[in-house]
C-alpha positions in Angstrom: 1.4 36.4 18.3 0.8 39.7 16.4 2.0 38.1 13.2 -0.5 35.2 13.7 -3.4 37.6 14.2 -2.4 39.6 11.1 -2.5 36.4 9.0 -5.9 35.6 10.3 -7.2 39.1 9.4 -5.7 39.2 5.9 -6.3 35.5 5.1 -8.6 34.7 2.2 -11.8 32.9 3.1 -11.7 29.5 1.5 -14.7 28.3 -0.5 -16.0 24.8 -0.9 -14.3 22.3 -3.2 -17.5 22.1 -5.3 -17.5 25.8 -6.0 -13.8 26.0 -6.6 -13.9 23.2 -9.2 -17.1 24.4 -10.9 -15.7 28.0 -11.1 -12.4 26.7 -12.6 -14.2 24.5 -15.1 -16.5 27.4 -16.2 -13.5 29.8 -16.6 -11.4 27.3 -18.5 -14.2 26.1 -20.8 -15.4 29.6 -21.3 -12.0 30.8 -22.3 -11.4 27.8 -24.6 -14.8 28.1 -26.2 -14.5 31.8 -26.7 -11.1 31.5 -28.3 -12.3 28.6 -30.5 -15.4 30.5 -31.4 -13.4 33.6 -32.3 -11.1 31.5 -34.6 -14.1 29.8 -36.2 -15.8 33.1 -36.8 -12.8 34.5 -38.5 -12.4 31.5 -40.6 -16.1 31.4 -41.5 -16.1 35.1 -42.2 -13.3 34.7 -44.7 -14.9 31.7 -46.3 -18.2 33.5 -46.7 -16.5 36.6 -48.1 -14.6 34.5 -50.7 -17.7 32.7 -51.8 -19.8 35.9 -52.0 -17.1 37.7 -54.0 -16.9 34.7 -56.4 -20.6 34.9 -56.8 -20.6 38.6 -57.5 -17.8 38.2 -60.0 -19.7 35.5 -61.8 -22.9 37.5 -61.9 -21.1 40.5 -63.1 -19.5 38.5 -66.0 -22.9 37.1 -67.0 -24.5 40.5 -66.9 -21.7 42.1 -68.9 -22.0 39.5 -71.7 -25.7 40.2 -72.0 -25.0 43.9 -72.6 -23.5 43.4 -76.1 -25.8 42.6 -79.1 -24.7 42.6 -82.7 -21.4 43.9 -81.7 -22.9 47.0 -80.1 -23.4 48.0 -76.4 -27.1 47.9 -75.7 -28.1 47.9 -72.0 -30.4 45.2 -70.9 -32.2 47.0 -68.2 -33.8 44.1 -66.3 -30.5 42.4 -66.0 -29.0 45.5 -64.5 -31.9 46.0 -62.2 -31.5 42.4 -61.0 -28.1 43.3 -59.8 -29.6 45.9 -57.4 -32.6 43.7 -56.4 -30.9 40.4 -55.9 -27.2 41.1 -55.2 -27.2 44.5 -53.4 -25.7 46.6 -56.2 -25.4 50.2 -55.1 -24.2 51.5 -58.5 -23.2 50.4 -62.0 -21.6 52.1 -65.0 -21.7 50.7 -68.5 -18.9 51.9 -70.9 -18.5 51.3 -74.6 -15.3 50.7 -76.4 -14.4 54.4 -76.3 -15.1 54.5 -72.5 -18.1 56.5 -73.1 -20.7 56.1 -70.4 -23.7 54.3 -71.9 -25.7 54.0 -68.8 -25.1 54.6 -65.1 -26.9 54.3 -61.8 -26.0 55.1 -58.2 -28.1 55.0 -55.1 -25.9 57.6 -53.5 -22.8 59.5 -54.3 -20.3 56.8 -55.1 -16.8 57.6 -56.4 -16.0 56.4 -59.9 -13.0 54.6 -61.2 -10.3 56.7 -62.9 -10.3 56.7 -66.7 -6.6 55.7 -66.9 -7.3 52.5 -65.0 -10.4 51.8 -67.0 -8.5 52.2 -70.3 -5.7 49.9 -69.1 -8.3 47.2 -68.1 -10.1 47.7 -71.4 -7.0 47.3 -73.6 -5.9 44.2 -71.6 -9.5 42.9 -71.3 -8.8 42.1 -67.7 -11.1 41.9 -64.7 -10.6 43.8 -61.4 -12.1 43.3 -58.0 -11.7 46.0 -55.3 -12.9 45.0 -51.8 -13.5 47.4 -49.0 -13.9 45.0 -46.0 -13.0 45.1 -42.3 -13.2 41.9 -40.2 -16.3 41.8 -38.3 -15.8 43.0 -34.6 -16.6 40.3 -32.0 -19.5 42.2 -30.4 -20.1 45.5 -32.1 -19.5 47.2 -35.5 -21.6 49.2 -38.0 -19.3 49.2 -41.1 -20.8 47.1 -43.8 -18.1 47.2 -46.5 -18.4 47.1 -50.3 -17.0 45.4 -53.4 -16.3 46.9 -56.9 -16.2 44.6 -59.8 -14.8 45.6 -63.2 -15.4 43.2 -66.0 -14.9 43.5 -69.8 -18.0 43.1 -72.0 -16.1 40.7 -74.2 -13.1 38.5 -73.6 -12.3 38.3 -77.3 -10.9 41.1 -79.4 -11.8 43.7 -80.2 -12.7 45.3 -76.9 -16.4 46.1 -76.6 -16.5 48.0 -73.3 -16.6 47.6 -69.5 -19.1 47.0 -66.8 -18.3 48.5 -63.4 -20.6 47.4 -60.5 -20.4 48.6 -56.9 -21.9 46.0 -54.5 -22.8 46.6 -50.9 -21.6 43.8 -48.6 -24.3 44.5 -46.0 -26.2 41.2 -46.7 -23.0 39.3 -46.2 -22.4 41.2 -43.0 -25.9 40.4 -41.7 -25.4 36.7 -42.7 -22.2 36.6 -40.7 -23.9 38.3 -37.7 -26.6 35.7 -37.7 -24.0 32.9 -37.9 -22.1 34.6 -35.0 -25.2 34.5 -32.8 -25.7 30.8 -33.6 -22.1 30.1 -32.8 -22.3 31.9 -29.5 -25.5 30.0 -28.6 -23.9 26.7 -29.6 -20.7 27.5 -27.6 -22.8 28.5 -24.6 -24.9 25.3 -24.7 -21.9 23.1 -25.5 -20.0 24.8 -22.6 -22.8 24.1 -20.2 -22.9 20.5 -21.2 -19.1 20.1 -20.9 -19.1 22.0 -17.6 -21.9 19.8 -16.2 -20.3 16.6 -17.4 -16.9 17.6 -16.2 -18.3 18.7 -12.8 -20.1 15.3 -12.4 -16.9 13.4 -13.3 -14.9 15.6 -10.9 -17.5 15.1 -8.2 -17.4 11.4 -8.5 -13.7 10.9 -9.0 -12.3 13.8 -6.8 -14.8 15.7 -4.7 -16.6 12.7 -3.2 -13.4 10.8 -2.4 -12.0 13.9 -0.8 -15.2 14.3 1.3 -14.9 10.7 2.3 -11.3 11.2 3.3 -12.2 14.3 5.3 -15.0 12.5 7.1 -12.7 9.6 7.8 -10.0 12.0 9.1 -12.6 13.5 11.5 -13.4 10.1 12.8 -9.7 9.3 13.4 -9.4 12.6 15.3 -12.2 11.4 17.6 -10.3 8.1 18.2 -12.1 5.8 15.7 -8.9 4.2 14.4 -10.8 1.3 12.8 -12.1 3.6 10.0 -11.3 2.2 6.5 -11.6 3.9 3.1 -12.5 2.0 0.0 -9.5 1.8 -2.4 -11.4 2.5 -5.6 -11.6 5.2 -8.2 -8.7 6.8 -10.1 -5.2 5.5 -9.3 -4.1 8.5 -7.3 -7.3 8.5 -5.2 -7.0 4.8 -4.6 -3.4 5.1 -3.6 -4.4 8.0 -1.3 -7.1 5.8 0.3 -4.6 3.0 0.7 -2.1 5.3 2.4 -4.8 6.5 4.7 -5.7 2.9 5.6 -2.0 2.1 6.3 -1.8 5.2 8.5 -4.8 4.2 10.5 -3.4 0.7 10.9 -0.1 2.1 12.1 -1.9 4.4 14.5 -4.0 1.5 15.8 -0.9 -0.6 16.3 0.9 2.3 18.0 -2.1 2.8 20.3 -2.1 -0.9 21.2 1.7 -0.7 21.9 1.1 2.4 24.0 -1.7 0.7 25.9 0.5 -2.4 26.4 3.3 -0.1 27.6 0.9 1.6 30.1 -0.2 -1.8 31.3 3.4 -2.8 31.7 4.1 0.3 33.6 1.1 -0.3 35.8 2.3 -3.9 36.5 5.8 -2.5 37.2 4.3 0.1 39.6 2.3 -2.7 41.3 5.4 -4.8 41.6 7.3 -1.8 43.0 4.5 -1.4 45.5 4.7 -5.0 46.5 8.4 -4.7 46.8 7.9 -1.6 49.0 5.5 -3.5 51.2 8.0 -6.4 51.5 10.7 -3.9 52.5 8.3 -2.4 55.1 7.5 -5.9 56.3 11.2 -6.7 56.5 11.8 -3.5 58.4 9.0 -4.4 60.8 10.4 -7.9 61.3 13.9 -6.4 61.9 12.3 -4.1 64.5 10.7 -7.2 66.1 14.2 -8.8 66.2 15.6 -5.8 68.0 12.7 -5.8 70.5 13.2 -9.6 71.0 16.9 -9.1 71.8 16.0 -6.4 74.3 13.2 -8.5 75.9 15.5 -11.5 76.1 18.0 -9.5 78.0 15.5 -7.8 80.3 13.3 -10.9 81.0 16.1 -13.5 81.1 17.4 -12.8 84.7 14.0 -12.7 86.5 12.7 -15.6 84.4 15.8 -17.7 85.4 15.2 -16.8 89.1 11.5 -17.8 88.7 12.4 -21.1 87.2 14.9 -21.8 90.1 12.4 -21.0 92.8 9.8 -23.2 91.1 12.3 -26.1 91.0 13.0 -25.6 94.8 9.3 -25.6 95.5 8.8 -28.8 93.5 11.4 -30.6 95.6 9.4 -30.0 98.7 6.0 -31.1 97.3 4.8 -34.7 97.8 3.7 -36.7 94.8 0.2 -35.7 93.8 -1.8 -33.1 92.0 0.2 -30.2 93.5 3.5 -31.7 92.3 2.0 -32.1 88.8 0.8 -28.5 88.7 4.3 -27.4 89.8 5.8 -29.5 87.0 3.4 -27.8 84.5 4.4 -24.4 85.9 8.0 -25.2 85.4 7.3 -26.3 81.8 5.3 -23.1 81.1 8.2 -21.0 82.5 10.5 -23.0 80.2 8.1 -22.3 77.3 8.2 -18.6 78.1 12.0 -18.8 78.0 11.8 -20.6 74.7 9.4 -18.1 73.2 11.7 -15.2 74.1 14.6 -17.1 72.6 12.4 -17.9 69.5 11.8 -14.2 68.9 15.6 -13.7 69.1 16.1 -16.6 66.7 13.5 -15.1 64.3 15.7 -12.1 63.9 18.9 -14.1 63.8 18.2 -17.8 63.1 20.2 -20.2 65.2 22.2 -23.2 64.1 20.4 -26.0 66.0 20.0 -29.2 64.1 16.4 -30.4 63.7 15.4 -33.8 65.1 12.8 -36.0 63.3 9.6 -36.6 65.2 5.9 -37.5 64.7 4.1 -34.2 64.1 0.9 -35.6 65.6 2.6 -36.1 69.0 3.3 -32.4 68.9 -0.4 -31.8 68.3 -1.4 -34.0 71.2 1.0 -32.3 73.6 -0.2 -28.9 72.5 -3.8 -29.8 73.1 -2.9 -31.2 76.5 -1.0 -28.1 77.5 -3.8 -25.7 76.5 -6.4 -27.9 78.2 -4.5 -27.9 81.5 -4.2 -24.1 81.3 -8.0 -23.9 80.7 -7.5 -22.0 77.4 -9.9 -24.4 75.6 -12.2 -25.3 78.5 -15.5 -24.2 76.7 -14.4 -25.5 73.2 -15.3 -28.9 71.7 -12.2 -30.5 70.2 -12.4 -33.2 67.6 -9.2 -35.2 66.9 -7.8 -38.7 66.7 -5.6 -39.7 69.6 -4.1 -42.8 67.9 -3.2 -41.2 64.6 0.4 -41.9 63.3 2.0 -39.7 60.7 5.4 -39.8 59.0 8.2 -38.1 60.8 9.1 -34.5 60.0 12.4 -32.8 60.5 12.2 -29.4 62.2 12.4 -27.7 65.6 9.6 -29.4 67.5 9.1 -26.5 69.9 8.5 -24.2 66.9 5.8 -26.5 65.5 4.2 -26.5 68.9 4.4 -22.7 68.9 2.6 -22.6 65.5 -0.1 -25.0 66.8 -0.6 -22.9 69.9 -1.2 -19.8 67.8 -3.6 -21.6 65.5 -5.6 -23.1 68.3 -5.9 -19.8 70.2 -6.9 -18.0 67.0 -9.6 -20.7 66.4 -10.9 -20.2 70.0 -11.1 -16.4 69.5 -12.9 -16.8 66.1 -15.6 -18.8 68.0 -15.8 -16.3 70.8 -14.7 -19.0 73.3 -17.5 -21.5 72.4 -17.5 -23.7 69.3 -15.9 -26.6 67.6 -12.3 -27.1 66.7 -11.4 -30.0 64.4 -7.7 -31.2 64.1 -6.8 -33.6 61.3 -3.6 -35.1 59.8 -2.9 -36.9 56.6 -0.3 -37.5 53.9 -1.0 -36.1 50.4 1.4 -36.0 47.5 4.5 -36.6 49.7 3.4 -33.9 52.1 2.4 -34.3 55.7 -0.6 -32.1 56.3 -1.9 -30.8 59.6 -5.3 -29.0 59.6 -6.8 -26.8 62.3 -10.5 -25.9 61.4 -13.1 -24.0 63.3 -16.8 -23.0 62.9 -16.2 -19.4 63.8 -16.9 -16.1 62.1 -14.6 -16.8 59.1 -12.8 -14.1 57.1 -13.3 -12.0 54.0 -11.0 -12.2 51.0 -9.5 -8.8 51.9 -8.6 -10.0 55.4 -7.2 -13.2 53.9 -4.9 -11.2 51.6 -3.3 -9.4 54.6 -3.5 -12.2 57.1 0.2 -13.0 57.3 1.4 -9.3 57.4 3.2 -8.4 60.6 1.1 -6.4 63.0 -2.1 -7.0 61.0 -5.0 -8.1 63.3 -8.8 -8.2 63.4 -8.9 -8.5 67.2 -9.9 -5.6 69.5 -7.1 -3.4 70.7 -5.1 -5.1 73.5 -6.2 -8.6 72.4 -3.5 -9.2 69.8 -0.4 -7.7 68.3 -0.7 -9.2 64.8 2.6 -11.1 65.0 1.4 -14.7 65.5 0.6 -15.7 62.0 3.6 -13.8 60.6 5.8 -15.9 62.9 3.9 -19.1 61.9 4.5 -18.4 58.2 8.2 -17.8 58.8 8.6 -21.0 60.8 6.9 -23.1 58.1 9.0 -21.5 55.4 12.2 -22.3 57.3 11.1 -25.9 57.7 10.6 -26.2 53.9 6.8 -26.2 54.2 4.0 -23.7 53.9 0.8 -22.5 55.6 -2.5 -22.1 53.8 -5.9 -20.8 54.8 -9.4 -21.4 53.5 -12.2 -19.4 54.9 -15.8 -18.5 54.2 -17.1 -15.4 56.0 -19.8 -16.5 58.5 -19.0 -20.2 58.3 -15.4 -20.7 59.6 -11.8 -21.1 58.7 -9.3 -23.9 58.1 -5.5 -23.5 58.4 -3.4 -26.2 56.7 0.3 -26.8 57.6 2.1 -28.6 54.8 5.5 -30.2 55.8 7.9 -32.4 53.9 8.7 -35.8 55.4 12.0 -36.1 57.3 14.0 -37.4 54.4 12.8 -34.7 51.9 13.8 -31.5 53.7 17.1 -31.0 52.0 15.7 -32.1 48.6 
């Protein structure tokens, strides 16, 4: 942690890409132009010096030839004065054949050439050029330099004399200084043009694409993975943009895969929840089985005694309404016995073989039973007494148990007063029984939990929530199913779909 803080404190502050590139261009172009200008100045200086010395030598020759007339040395003053006026001569010395000074002039104290050297040059009729010149400093410098020219007065024998001229190179130095200023101005202007052009090119080909890439990257960090860069410009920039687009496509695909994985996990979690609910339901049903076994054991003995006493009473009753009521009481006691045994069979299904029968007969018997009990005394029942349906193969008493549950639920949905419609038909090789009411109906949430064990919408003590769960199990064991259609506030319709007697095994 301390190391990280130290890096932050000592880190260099980064400037913008515009400033960095512009500064780099200025430095590189400035160095290149200064170096090129320096070389050019040195070359031009040497060129000017050579040309100026050649001019001075030619002027000195011409002046020397004019100083001899009729074989004698006679100074031509205006020609000598012209050397001072036009060519910057600081001094001159005119010698005859005996090296006697004929005429001399010096602006200031200028050292003369030694007699020995003059004699040698005179005898050999040679020219001499002595240059005192230092290269011009780049920025400062006051030394002007000088050139001494020694030319014979005649190139043909006999020797006539010598002309020695000392020239100041100050005019040349000034000319070079002016040229240097122009070179610097040209280099500065040319450098500005190059820097501006280079910066504009770099801005178009590098800086702007980098800014676009930075903006696109910021969008990607905010989740906008559909960002696309234009693949244009220099090859490297275009390839970089293409790589960025490939990266965003890969990220988008990865995000879709991640979302698909999350959805799959959600579905798996939902399925696990459903499986858990099924396990809880199975546990509840197993508990019901255990309760049924206990109830059958506890209720069996007193119920058997009750049925025996009812049978004895029936024997002593004359034929009539009392005898019929005793018969109904015996059948109801037997039905209680069957219900208890059905609960036991629900937990451990028996092995009784089903017998084919007309399901509508079971409907009529169930209606008659409930009417005799007074269960449906305030209800209006609509059904066909002469309807005939194909036989079904299942435990008849279980179908009656299902019908009893549906009719009682229809009565409760109508608060004891309403209409119950019972219908039967054959549709697509299925025998369908319908029990419909005009009661309160059910919401979609209630319908989704309707067949769950112990789920009920009745008041506490009015129902246990096992009736429809048992009905669904009975229909499933018979190879059929139970369906419900309901509109809240309008009523409900339960449909029992059963296979015909010959299709149960198929």
